[in-house]
N, CA, C and O atoms as a MOPAC input file, in Angstrom:
PM7 MOZYME 1SCF
protein

 N    -69.31100 1    48.65400 1   -61.88300 1
 C    -68.63300 1    47.88900 1   -60.95200 1
 C    -67.44200 1    48.27500 1   -60.41200 1
 O    -67.03200 1    48.60500 1   -59.29900 1
 N    -66.68400 1    48.04400 1   -62.30400 1
 C    -64.92700 1    47.95000 1   -62.01700 1
 C    -64.97700 1    49.43200 1   -61.89900 1
 O    -63.94700 1    49.70200 1   -61.28200 1
 N    -65.76500 1    50.81700 1   -62.21300 1
 C    -65.05900 1    52.00700 1   -61.78000 1
 C    -65.27600 1    52.51800 1   -60.98900 1
 O    -64.87800 1    53.65200 1   -60.72100 1
 N    -66.14000 1    51.68500 1   -60.22500 1
 C    -66.62500 1    52.10900 1   -58.82300 1
 C    -65.39900 1    51.50400 1   -57.60900 1
 O    -65.02800 1    52.05500 1   -56.57300 1
 N    -65.11100 1    50.60500 1   -58.01200 1
 C    -63.54100 1    49.66300 1   -57.31200 1
 C    -62.44000 1    50.81500 1   -58.04700 1
 O    -61.51100 1    51.03500 1   -57.27000 1
 N    -62.34800 1    51.40500 1   -59.02700 1
 C    -61.07000 1    51.82200 1   -59.54000 1
 C    -60.96000 1    53.51100 1   -58.95500 1
 O    -59.91500 1    54.14600 1   -58.81700 1
 N    -62.08200 1    53.89600 1   -58.72900 1
 C    -62.38400 1    55.18800 1   -58.00900 1
 C    -61.80400 1    55.03900 1   -56.61600 1
 O    -60.82500 1    55.69000 1   -56.24800 1
 N    -62.23100 1    54.44900 1   -56.10300 1
 C    -62.13100 1    53.78900 1   -54.58200 1
 C    -60.54800 1    53.68100 1   -54.10500 1
 O    -59.97700 1    54.28500 1   -53.19700 1
 N    -59.88500 1    52.39300 1   -55.32900 1
 C    -58.30400 1    52.60700 1   -55.52700 1
 C    -57.82300 1    53.65100 1   -55.21200 1
 O    -56.99200 1    53.75700 1   -54.31000 1
 N    -58.33900 1    54.77100 1   -56.01900 1
 C    -57.51700 1    55.61900 1   -56.43000 1
 C    -57.84400 1    56.72400 1   -54.91900 1
 O    -56.87700 1    57.38100 1   -54.53300 1
 N    -58.49000 1    56.79700 1   -54.54600 1
 C    -58.59800 1    57.45000 1   -53.24500 1
 C    -57.97100 1    56.88400 1   -52.11300 1
 O    -57.47800 1    57.73300 1   -51.37100 1
 N    -57.82500 1    55.60800 1   -51.72100 1
 C    -57.04100 1    54.92800 1   -51.22000 1
 C    -55.50400 1    55.25000 1   -51.22200 1
 O    -54.65900 1    55.44300 1   -50.34800 1
 N    -55.51800 1    55.22700 1   -52.37000 1
 C    -53.60700 1    55.26800 1   -52.41700 1
 C    -53.07400 1    56.06900 1   -52.11100 1
 O    -52.03200 1    56.24600 1   -51.48100 1
 N    -54.31700 1    57.08100 1   -52.89000 1
 C    -53.70300 1    59.03400 1   -52.37800 1
 C    -53.89000 1    58.99900 1   -50.59400 1
 O    -53.10800 1    59.68900 1   -49.94000 1
 N    -54.75300 1    58.32500 1   -50.00500 1
 C    -54.85000 1    58.78800 1   -48.65800 1
 C    -53.62400 1    57.95900 1   -48.02500 1
 O    -53.14200 1    58.27300 1   -46.93700 1
 N    -53.18700 1    56.95000 1   -48.74000 1
 C    -51.87000 1    55.98300 1   -48.15000 1
 C    -50.86800 1    56.71300 1   -48.70300 1
 O    -49.91400 1    56.14800 1   -48.16900 1
 N    -50.37500 1    57.58800 1   -49.40800 1
 C    -49.41300 1    58.38800 1   -50.11000 1
 C    -48.82600 1    59.18100 1   -49.11300 1
 O    -47.68800 1    59.32100 1   -48.66600 1
 N    -50.60900 1    59.95300 1   -48.76300 1
 C    -50.40500 1    61.21300 1   -47.66500 1
 C    -49.69100 1    60.65400 1   -46.40200 1
 O    -48.69300 1    61.13900 1   -45.86800 1
 N    -50.34600 1    59.60500 1   -46.04200 1
 C    -49.84800 1    59.27100 1   -44.66100 1
 C    -48.52600 1    58.98900 1   -44.71200 1
 O    -47.87600 1    59.33300 1   -43.72500 1
 N    -47.72800 1    58.24200 1   -45.95000 1
 C    -46.71800 1    57.50400 1   -45.82500 1
 C    -45.85100 1    58.86300 1   -45.95100 1
 O    -44.91200 1    58.87000 1   -45.15600 1
 N    -45.94000 1    59.93800 1   -46.71000 1
 C    -45.02300 1    61.12200 1   -46.93300 1
 C    -45.01800 1    61.51300 1   -45.52000 1
 O    -43.93600 1    61.96000 1   -45.14000 1
 N    -45.93700 1    61.45900 1   -44.65900 1
 C    -45.95400 1    62.27700 1   -43.14500 1
 C    -45.09900 1    61.83300 1   -42.52800 1
 O    -44.23100 1    62.54200 1   -42.01900 1
 N    -45.14100 1    60.34400 1   -42.40600 1
 C    -44.33700 1    59.59300 1   -41.42900 1
 C    -42.80200 1    59.49500 1   -41.83300 1
 O    -41.89400 1    59.51200 1   -41.00100 1
 N    -42.60100 1    59.38200 1   -43.33900 1
 C    -41.51100 1    59.88900 1   -43.83400 1
 C    -40.60400 1    60.82800 1   -43.44000 1
 O    -39.44300 1    60.78200 1   -43.03200 1
 N    -41.78700 1    62.11100 1   -43.76000 1
 C    -40.90900 1    63.10300 1   -43.32400 1
 C    -41.02000 1    63.24200 1   -41.47900 1
 O    -39.97100 1    63.60200 1   -40.94400 1
 N    -41.74300 1    63.08000 1   -40.92000 1
 C    -41.33500 1    62.87500 1   -39.21000 1
 C    -40.06500 1    62.31200 1   -39.00300 1
 O    -39.08600 1    62.83000 1   -38.46600 1
 N    -40.23400 1    60.83200 1   -39.64400 1
 C    -38.93500 1    59.77300 1   -39.29200 1
 C    -37.38100 1    60.47600 1   -39.63300 1
 O    -36.41600 1    60.16600 1   -38.93600 1
 N    -37.22900 1    61.60600 1   -40.95700 1
 C    -36.36500 1    62.26000 1   -41.43200 1
 C    -35.82300 1    63.20100 1   -40.48100 1
 O    -34.66800 1    63.16700 1   -40.05600 1
 N    -36.61400 1    63.95200 1   -40.19900 1
 C    -36.56900 1    64.98500 1   -38.72200 1
 C    -35.95100 1    64.36000 1   -37.82800 1
 O    -34.93000 1    64.84400 1   -37.33800 1
 N    -36.49400 1    63.03700 1   -37.39400 1
 C    -36.09200 1    62.84400 1   -36.23200 1
 C    -34.58900 1    62.26600 1   -36.10400 1
 O    -33.90000 1    62.27600 1   -35.08400 1
 N    -34.25700 1    61.78100 1   -37.32200 1
 C    -33.23600 1    61.06100 1   -37.66700 1
 C    -32.33600 1    62.16000 1   -37.59600 1
 O    -31.38200 1    61.96600 1   -36.84200 1
 N    -32.38400 1    63.55100 1   -38.32400 1
 C    -31.57400 1    64.36700 1   -38.11000 1
 C    -31.39400 1    65.14000 1   -37.13800 1
 O    -30.32000 1    65.71500 1   -36.95800 1
 N    -32.40700 1    65.26800 1   -36.37400 1
 C    -32.06400 1    65.60300 1   -34.84600 1
 C    -31.77500 1    64.82900 1   -34.04100 1
 O    -31.42100 1    65.26200 1   -32.94500 1
 N    -31.81000 1    63.56500 1   -34.24800 1
 C    -30.79600 1    62.66500 1   -33.47500 1
 C    -29.32400 1    62.72900 1   -34.09500 1
 O    -28.40200 1    62.47400 1   -33.32100 1
 N    -29.10400 1    62.95800 1   -35.05100 1
 C    -27.65900 1    62.85700 1   -35.47600 1
 C    -26.77600 1    64.11100 1   -35.40600 1
 O    -25.54900 1    64.10300 1   -35.50600 1
 N    -27.61000 1    65.26600 1   -35.20700 1
 C    -27.10000 1    66.48500 1   -35.03600 1
 C    -27.37400 1    67.28100 1   -33.69300 1
 O    -27.23600 1    68.48600 1   -33.48100 1
 N    -27.78300 1    66.31800 1   -32.88500 1
 C    -28.32500 1    66.79700 1   -30.98000 1
 C    -27.32200 1    67.44700 1   -30.55700 1
 O    -27.63000 1    68.51500 1   -30.02700 1
 N    -25.75600 1    67.10500 1   -30.60200 1
 C    -24.75900 1    67.90600 1   -29.87900 1
 C    -24.41100 1    69.08600 1   -30.59600 1
 O    -23.61600 1    69.67300 1   -29.86100 1
 N    -24.57200 1    69.72500 1   -31.59600 1
 C    -23.49600 1    70.64300 1   -32.54300 1
 C    -24.93200 1    71.71700 1   -32.49100 1
 O    -24.67500 1    72.90100 1   -32.70700 1
 N    -26.42600 1    71.35800 1   -32.21700 1
 C    -27.19400 1    72.74700 1   -32.35800 1
 C    -27.93700 1    72.82000 1   -31.32200 1
 O    -28.59900 1    71.93500 1   -30.78000 1
 N    -27.75800 1    74.34700 1   -30.95100 1
 C    -28.26400 1    74.50300 1   -29.63200 1
 C    -29.85400 1    74.79200 1   -29.75800 1
 O    -30.10800 1    75.01000 1   -30.94200 1
 N    -30.82600 1    74.85600 1   -29.07600 1
 C    -32.15000 1    75.18200 1   -29.13800 1
 C    -32.42300 1    76.62800 1   -29.17700 1
 O    -31.88600 1    77.30800 1   -28.30300 1
 N    -33.09700 1    77.15200 1   -29.96100 1
 C    -33.59100 1    78.79600 1   -30.73600 1
 C    -34.21400 1    79.34800 1   -29.54300 1
 O    -33.92700 1    80.52100 1   -29.30500 1
 N    -34.94500 1    78.80100 1   -28.80300 1
 C    -35.31500 1    79.50700 1   -27.49400 1
 C    -34.37900 1    79.70800 1   -26.58100 1
 O    -34.39500 1    80.82500 1   -26.06500 1
 N    -33.50100 1    78.90100 1   -26.19500 1
 C    -32.45600 1    79.60700 1   -25.26500 1
 C    -31.66200 1    80.60300 1   -25.81800 1
 O    -31.14700 1    80.76800 1   -26.92400 1
 N    -31.70200 1    81.51400 1   -24.29500 1
 C    -30.51200 1    82.93000 1   -24.88400 1
 C    -29.61400 1    82.77800 1   -23.58900 1
 O    -30.02100 1    82.91600 1   -22.43500 1
 N    -28.27100 1    82.46000 1   -23.99200 1
 C    -27.09700 1    82.13200 1   -23.21100 1
 C    -26.56800 1    83.27100 1   -22.51100 1
 O    -25.73700 1    83.23600 1   -21.60300 1
 N    -27.28500 1    84.58600 1   -23.15800 1
 C    -26.75900 1    86.08800 1   -22.66300 1
 C    -27.46600 1    86.10700 1   -21.06500 1
 O    -26.81500 1    86.48300 1   -20.09000 1
 N    -28.82100 1    85.66500 1   -20.97600 1
 C    -29.22400 1    85.83900 1   -20.04200 1
 C    -28.85600 1    85.60200 1   -18.79200 1
 O    -28.86400 1    84.39500 1   -18.55000 1
 N    -28.49400 1    86.35400 1   -17.78500 1
 C    -28.01000 1    85.51000 1   -16.36900 1
 C    -29.49500 1    86.23700 1   -15.58900 1
 O    -30.11900 1    87.28000 1   -15.78700 1
 N    -29.62000 1    85.28400 1   -14.80000 1
 C    -30.50400 1    85.38400 1   -13.65500 1
 C    -29.70000 1    85.60200 1   -12.30100 1
 O    -28.79900 1    84.85400 1   -11.92100 1
 N    -30.22600 1    86.91700 1   -11.51400 1
 C    -29.92400 1    87.49500 1   -10.19900 1
 C    -30.81900 1    87.54500 1    -9.18200 1
 O    -31.64800 1    88.43100 1    -8.97300 1
 N    -30.63600 1    86.64700 1    -8.61400 1
 C    -31.99600 1    86.76200 1    -7.34200 1
 C    -33.16000 1    86.47200 1    -7.91700 1
 O    -34.21700 1    86.95100 1    -7.50500 1
 N    -33.07600 1    85.58500 1    -9.02100 1
 C    -34.51000 1    85.43900 1    -9.41200 1
 C    -35.11100 1    86.35600 1   -11.05400 1
 O    -36.10800 1    86.13600 1   -11.74100 1
 N    -34.05100 1    87.34600 1   -11.20700 1
 C    -34.47400 1    88.34500 1   -12.08100 1
 C    -34.22600 1    88.74500 1   -12.88300 1
 O    -33.26000 1    89.44500 1   -12.57800 1
 N    -34.49300 1    88.90000 1   -14.35800 1
 C    -33.44300 1    88.76900 1   -15.28000 1
 C    -32.53000 1    90.33000 1   -15.12300 1
 O    -33.06200 1    91.38900 1   -14.78900 1
 N    -31.09700 1    90.16000 1   -15.44300 1
 C    -30.68800 1    91.58500 1   -15.81700 1
 C    -31.24500 1    92.99400 1   -16.07900 1
 O    -32.15900 1    92.94600 1   -16.90200 1
 N    -30.97800 1    94.23200 1   -15.63700 1
 C    -31.85600 1    95.05600 1   -16.37300 1
 C    -31.48800 1    95.43800 1   -17.99100 1
 O    -32.17600 1    95.89900 1   -18.90200 1
 N    -30.40100 1    95.11800 1   -17.92100 1
 C    -29.41400 1    95.15000 1   -19.18000 1
 C    -30.33400 1    94.67100 1   -20.50600 1
 O    -30.56600 1    95.26000 1   -21.56100 1
 N    -30.80500 1    93.21200 1   -19.95300 1
 C    -31.60500 1    92.46900 1   -20.73500 1
 C    -32.94900 1    92.30900 1   -21.55900 1
 O    -33.36800 1    91.73900 1   -22.56700 1
 N    -33.45900 1    93.29800 1   -20.35600 1
 C    -34.95900 1    93.44600 1   -20.51600 1
 C    -34.98600 1    95.00200 1   -21.32200 1
 O    -35.66200 1    95.13400 1   -22.34200 1
 N    -34.37600 1    95.87500 1   -20.89100 1
 C    -33.94800 1    96.95300 1   -21.73100 1
 C    -33.46900 1    97.19400 1   -23.34400 1
 O    -33.66800 1    98.22200 1   -23.99200 1
 N    -33.00400 1    96.35700 1   -23.66100 1
 C    -32.45600 1    96.38200 1   -24.90600 1
 C    -31.09000 1    96.66800 1   -25.10600 1
 O    -30.56500 1    96.93200 1   -24.02400 1
 N    -30.34100 1    96.72000 1   -26.00600 1
 C    -29.19900 1    97.18500 1   -26.25500 1
 C    -28.80400 1    98.63800 1   -26.27600 1
 O    -27.69100 1    99.14300 1   -26.12700 1
 N    -29.76900 1    99.09400 1   -26.45600 1
 C    -29.94300 1   100.93600 1   -26.51900 1
 C    -29.42600 1   101.25200 1   -25.37100 1
 O    -29.12800 1   102.43200 1   -25.55500 1
 N    -29.13600 1   101.00700 1   -24.36800 1
 C    -28.71500 1   101.77100 1   -23.00300 1
 C    -27.40300 1   101.39400 1   -22.84000 1
 O    -27.07500 1   101.93800 1   -21.78600 1
 N    -26.23100 1   100.63200 1   -23.36800 1
 C    -25.39600 1    99.64100 1   -23.92700 1
 C    -24.19300 1   100.86700 1   -24.24200 1
 O    -23.12700 1   100.56200 1   -24.77800 1

């Protein structure tokens, strides 16, 4: 009986440690994003793209080879 409880305690401790680590990682990333949100620019935005009439300029779609 004691061995079963010991094994259950080990499994439960492992699950709780995994969940706590996941929550700490998420909280740490959220804190860093909150601190540095003014200095960092989202990676998916490209400020060089200019829209003209709802279309992207030809130079942006063809690449740098034509320039």
